[in-house]
C-alpha positions in Angstrom: 20.7 34.6 -27.6 17.3 33.6 -28.9 14.7 32.2 -26.4 15.0 28.7 -28.0 18.8 28.6 -27.8 18.5 29.9 -24.2 16.2 27.0 -23.4 18.6 24.5 -24.9 21.6 26.0 -23.1 20.0 26.1 -19.7 18.5 22.7 -19.7 21.5 20.9 -21.2 23.6 22.4 -18.3 21.0 21.5 -15.7 20.9 18.0 -17.2 24.6 17.6 -16.5 24.8 19.2 -13.0 21.4 18.6 -11.4 22.2 16.0 -8.8 20.1 15.1 -5.7 16.7 14.1 -7.0 13.5 15.9 -8.0 13.4 18.3 -5.0 17.0 19.4 -5.7 16.3 19.8 -9.4 13.3 22.0 -8.9 15.2 24.1 -6.4 18.0 24.6 -9.0 15.4 25.6 -11.6 13.8 28.1 -9.3 17.2 29.6 -8.5 18.2 29.8 -12.2 15.0 30.7 -13.9 13.0 32.7 -11.3 15.7 34.5 -9.4 18.6 34.9 -11.9 16.9 34.9 -15.4 13.4 36.0 -14.4 11.6 33.8 -16.9 8.7 33.5 -14.6 7.5 34.9 -11.3 7.5 32.9 -8.0 3.7 32.7 -8.2 3.8 31.3 -11.8 6.5 28.8 -10.8 4.5 27.5 -7.8 1.4 27.2 -10.1 3.4 25.1 -12.5 4.8 22.9 -9.7 1.3 22.3 -8.4 0.1 21.3 -11.8 2.9 18.8 -12.2 1.8 17.1 -9.0 -1.7 16.6 -10.5 -0.5 14.6 -13.6 1.5 11.4 -13.8 5.3 11.4 -14.5 8.6 12.8 -13.2 8.0 16.3 -11.6 11.3 17.9 -12.4 11.2 16.8 -16.0 7.7 18.1 -16.4 8.8 21.4 -14.8 11.6 21.6 -17.5 8.9 21.0 -20.2 6.6 23.6 -18.8 9.3 26.2 -18.4 10.6 25.6 -21.9 7.2 26.2 -23.3 6.8 29.5 -21.3 10.1 30.7 -22.7 10.0 29.5 -26.3 6.6 28.1 -27.2 6.0 24.7 -28.6 9.6 23.9 -29.6 10.7 25.1 -26.2 8.3 22.6 -24.7 10.0 19.8 -26.7 13.6 20.9 -26.3 13.3 21.9 -22.7 12.4 18.3 -21.7 14.7 16.6 -24.2 17.8 18.6 -23.2 17.1 17.9 -19.5 16.8 14.2 -20.2 19.5 13.4 -22.8 22.7 14.1 -20.7 21.5 11.8 -17.9 20.5 9.2 -20.5 24.0 9.2 -22.1 25.7 9.0 -18.7 23.5 6.1 -17.5 24.0 4.2 -20.8 27.8 4.4 -20.3 27.4 3.2 -16.8 25.1 0.4 -17.9 27.7 -0.7 -20.5 30.4 -0.7 -17.8 28.1 -2.6 -15.4 27.4 -5.4 -18.0 31.1 -5.7 -18.8 32.6 -5.3 -15.3 29.6 -5.7 -12.9 30.9 -9.0 -11.5 34.3 -7.7 -10.7 35.2 -6.9 -7.1 35.5 -3.2 -7.6 31.9 -2.8 -8.9 30.5 -5.4 -6.5 32.1 -3.6 -3.6 30.8 -0.1 -4.6 27.2 -1.4 -5.0 27.5 -3.4 -1.8 27.9 -0.2 0.2 25.5 1.9 -1.9 22.3 -0.2 -1.7 21.6 0.1 2.0 21.8 3.9 1.7 19.8 3.9 -1.5 16.7 2.3 0.1 16.6 4.9 2.8 17.2 7.8 0.5 14.4 6.7 -1.8 11.9 6.2 0.9 13.0 9.1 3.1 13.0 11.7 0.3 9.9 10.3 -1.3 8.0 10.4 2.0 9.0 14.0 2.6 7.9 14.9 -1.0 4.6 13.1 -0.6 3.7 14.8 2.8 5.0 18.3 2.1 3.7 19.1 -1.4 1.2 21.9 -1.2 -2.4 21.0 -0.8 -3.3 24.8 -28.4 -2.7 23.8 -31.4 1.0 24.6 -31.7 1.8 22.6 -28.6 -0.3 19.6 -29.8 1.5 19.7 -33.1 5.0 19.7 -31.5 4.1 16.8 -29.3 2.8 14.8 -32.2 5.9 15.6 -34.1 8.0 14.4 -31.2 6.1 11.1 -31.0 6.5 10.6 -34.8 10.1 11.5 -34.9 11.2 9.3 -32.0 11.5 5.5 -31.8 7.7 5.3 -31.0 7.2 3.8 -34.5 9.9 1.3 -33.7 8.0 0.3 -30.5 4.9 -0.6 -32.4 6.9 -2.4 -35.1 8.8 -4.4 -32.4 5.5 -5.4 -30.7 3.8 -6.4 -33.9 6.8 -8.1 -35.6 7.4 -10.7 -33.0 10.0 -8.9 -31.0 8.1 -10.0 -27.9 10.8 -9.1 -25.3 11.6 -5.7 -26.8 8.0 -4.9 -27.5 6.8 -5.9 -24.1 9.6 -4.1 -22.4 8.8 -0.9 -24.3 5.1 -1.1 -23.6 5.7 -1.7 -19.9 7.8 1.5 -19.7 5.2 3.4 -21.6 2.5 2.2 -19.2 4.7 3.2 -16.2 5.3 6.7 -17.6 1.6 7.1 -18.2 0.3 6.1 -14.7 3.1 6.8 -12.2 2.4 9.4 -9.6 4.7 10.4 -6.8 7.8 11.3 -8.8 10.8 9.1 -9.4 10.8 7.8 -5.9 7.8 5.6 -6.5 9.4 4.2 -9.6 11.0 1.3 -7.6 7.6 -0.2 -6.7 6.4 -0.2 -10.3 9.6 -1.6 -11.7 9.6 -4.4 -9.1 6.0 -5.4 -9.8 6.6 -5.7 -13.6 10.2 -6.7 -14.1 10.9 -8.8 -11.0 7.6 -10.3 -10.0 5.5 -10.5 -13.2 8.0 -10.9 -16.0 11.0 -12.3 -14.0 13.5 -10.5 -16.2 15.4 -8.9 -13.3 16.5 -9.9 -9.8 16.0 -7.7 -6.7 19.7 -7.0 -6.7 19.8 -5.9 -10.3 16.8 -3.6 -9.7 18.5 -2.0 -6.7 21.7 -1.5 -8.8 19.7 0.1 -11.5 17.9 2.5 -9.1 21.2 3.3 -7.4 22.7 4.4 -10.8 19.6 6.5 -11.5 20.0 8.2 -8.2 23.7 8.9 -8.2 23.7 10.4 -11.7 22.5 13.9 -12.6 19.1 14.5 -14.1 15.8 12.6 -13.8 15.7 9.5 -11.6 13.5 8.0 -14.4 16.7 7.3 -16.3 16.7 4.1 -14.2 14.7 2.9 -17.2 17.7 3.5 -19.5 19.8 1.3 -17.3 17.2 -1.5 -17.2 16.6 -1.2 -21.0 20.3 -1.7 -21.6 20.5 -4.7 -19.3 17.6 -6.3 -21.1 18.2 -5.4 -24.8 21.4 -3.4 -25.2 21.7 0.0 -26.8 18.4 -0.3 -28.6 16.6 -1.3 -25.4 18.1 1.6 -23.5 16.9 4.1 -26.1 13.4 2.6 -26.4 13.0 2.4 -22.6 14.0 6.0 -22.2 11.6 7.3 -24.9 8.7 5.1 -23.6 8.9 6.2 -20.0 9.3 10.0 -20.7 7.0 10.4 -23.8 3.8 10.5 -21.7 5.1 13.5 -19.7 5.3 15.6 -22.9 1.8 14.7 -23.8 0.4 15.3 -20.3 2.1 18.7 -20.0 0.8 19.8 -23.4 -2.7 18.6 -22.5 -2.8 20.0 -19.0 -1.6 23.6 -19.6 -5.0 25.0 -20.6 -6.4 23.5 -17.3 -4.1 25.6 -15.0 -6.5 28.4 -14.3 -9.3 26.0 -13.3 -7.0 23.8 -11.1 -5.6 26.7 -9.2 -7.3 26.7 -5.8 -9.5 23.7 -6.6 -10.4 21.8 -3.4 -11.2 18.7 -5.4 -7.9 18.7 -7.1 -6.1 19.2 -3.8 -8.1 16.3 -2.3 -7.2 14.1 -5.2 -3.5 15.0 -4.8 -3.6 14.2 -1.1 -5.0 10.7 -1.8 -2.4 10.0 -4.4 0.4 11.1 -2.1 -0.7 8.9 0.8 -1.0 5.9 -1.5 2.4 6.6 -3.0 3.9 6.8 0.5 2.4 3.4 1.5 3.6 1.8 -1.7 7.2 3.1 -1.1 7.1 1.7 2.5 6.1 -1.7 1.4 8.7 -2.0 -1.4 11.4 -0.6 0.8 10.8 -3.4 3.3 10.7 -6.1 0.6 14.0 -4.9 -1.0 15.7 -4.2 2.3 16.1 -8.0 2.6 18.2 -8.0 -0.6 20.3 -4.9 0.4 20.9 -5.4 4.2 22.7 -8.8 4.2 25.2 -8.6 7.1 26.2 -6.4 10.1 28.1 -3.9 8.0 25.2 -3.2 5.6 22.8 -2.9 8.6 25.2 -0.4 10.2 25.4 1.6 6.9 21.6 1.7 6.7 21.2 2.8 10.3 23.8 5.6 9.8 22.1 6.8 6.7 18.8 6.9 8.5 20.2 9.0 11.3 21.9 11.4 8.9 18.8 11.8 6.7 16.6 12.6 9.8 19.0 14.8 11.7 20.9 16.7 8.9 20.4 18.2 5.5 23.1 16.0 3.9 22.8 15.6 0.1 21.8 12.1 -0.8 24.6 11.9 -3.4 27.2 12.2 -0.6 25.5 9.4 1.3 25.6 7.1 -1.6 29.2 8.1 -2.5 30.3 7.4 1.1 28.5 4.1 1.1 30.2 3.1 -2.1 33.6 4.0 -0.8 33.1 2.1 2.4 31.8 -1.0 0.5 34.8 -0.9 -1.8 37.2 -0.6 1.1 35.5 -3.5 3.0 35.6 -5.8 0.0 39.3 -4.9 -0.6 40.2 -5.7 3.0 38.5 -9.1 2.7 39.6 -10.0 -0.8 
């Protein structure tokens, strides 16, 4: 198998089975690509992980892009990221379609009723751990430029210029978020709420929590929450544009930052910058978790679910997917009993 085909095969599979958030994704990549396939050494893998923490964007997706480049060059950079993103995007698009069609039915309402109290704690708890524990060429540029030209990036500009105000604004907001967001997918909630709930008023807090819950319980990057929101706001076209817009900056940042790796390794200034970003991200997550908690914890049962999730997250190593699945099942059963 050629290196490029191997990149496609590995990251398509990871995109389908990688549940559990960025930390779990990175652990799976290390097991598969360092221990089993020996694409890189442990030292190289840790260097790449440190570099992803110094640039904006989703850490696990950027690791896929870095590792694809190391294995298969410029096209590996492009296809490593795309193949990791696309399976999750398709799954989330299907769930968004079902949500729009059946979201008001008791079965969907019941599942989300039980999931959301767990979701807030999973997002804040896992994000807080990540923020506190993270350690203190031409061919590439051409491939990234080709990716930007070949994707709906041209459609974004056309939509903004041709009077498609809602579609153009939505796309540009996701492009901005992808270009400035530090702290991995767990900080995404704060940015989405500031723009789509407070500033634009296009979503309610409950819709936002539903979108983030779907992004969390599906495999692949948590940033596919953007796919769900794009579908809610503008259908299939909105879903594709939102996905491209939020992920495109990651490809550019990875390509641009690769030559800087030797200089950044061991840099005290870079480490201090990262520490400051992590502390700010943690505070942001705490504030938004409190604000959205009022929309998720609405009665004694949801309060009990939130408390149980908090205890399990602190005292065990339970996978967040199982917490969310259990919450959904309990919410469904509760609503069925009181139907």
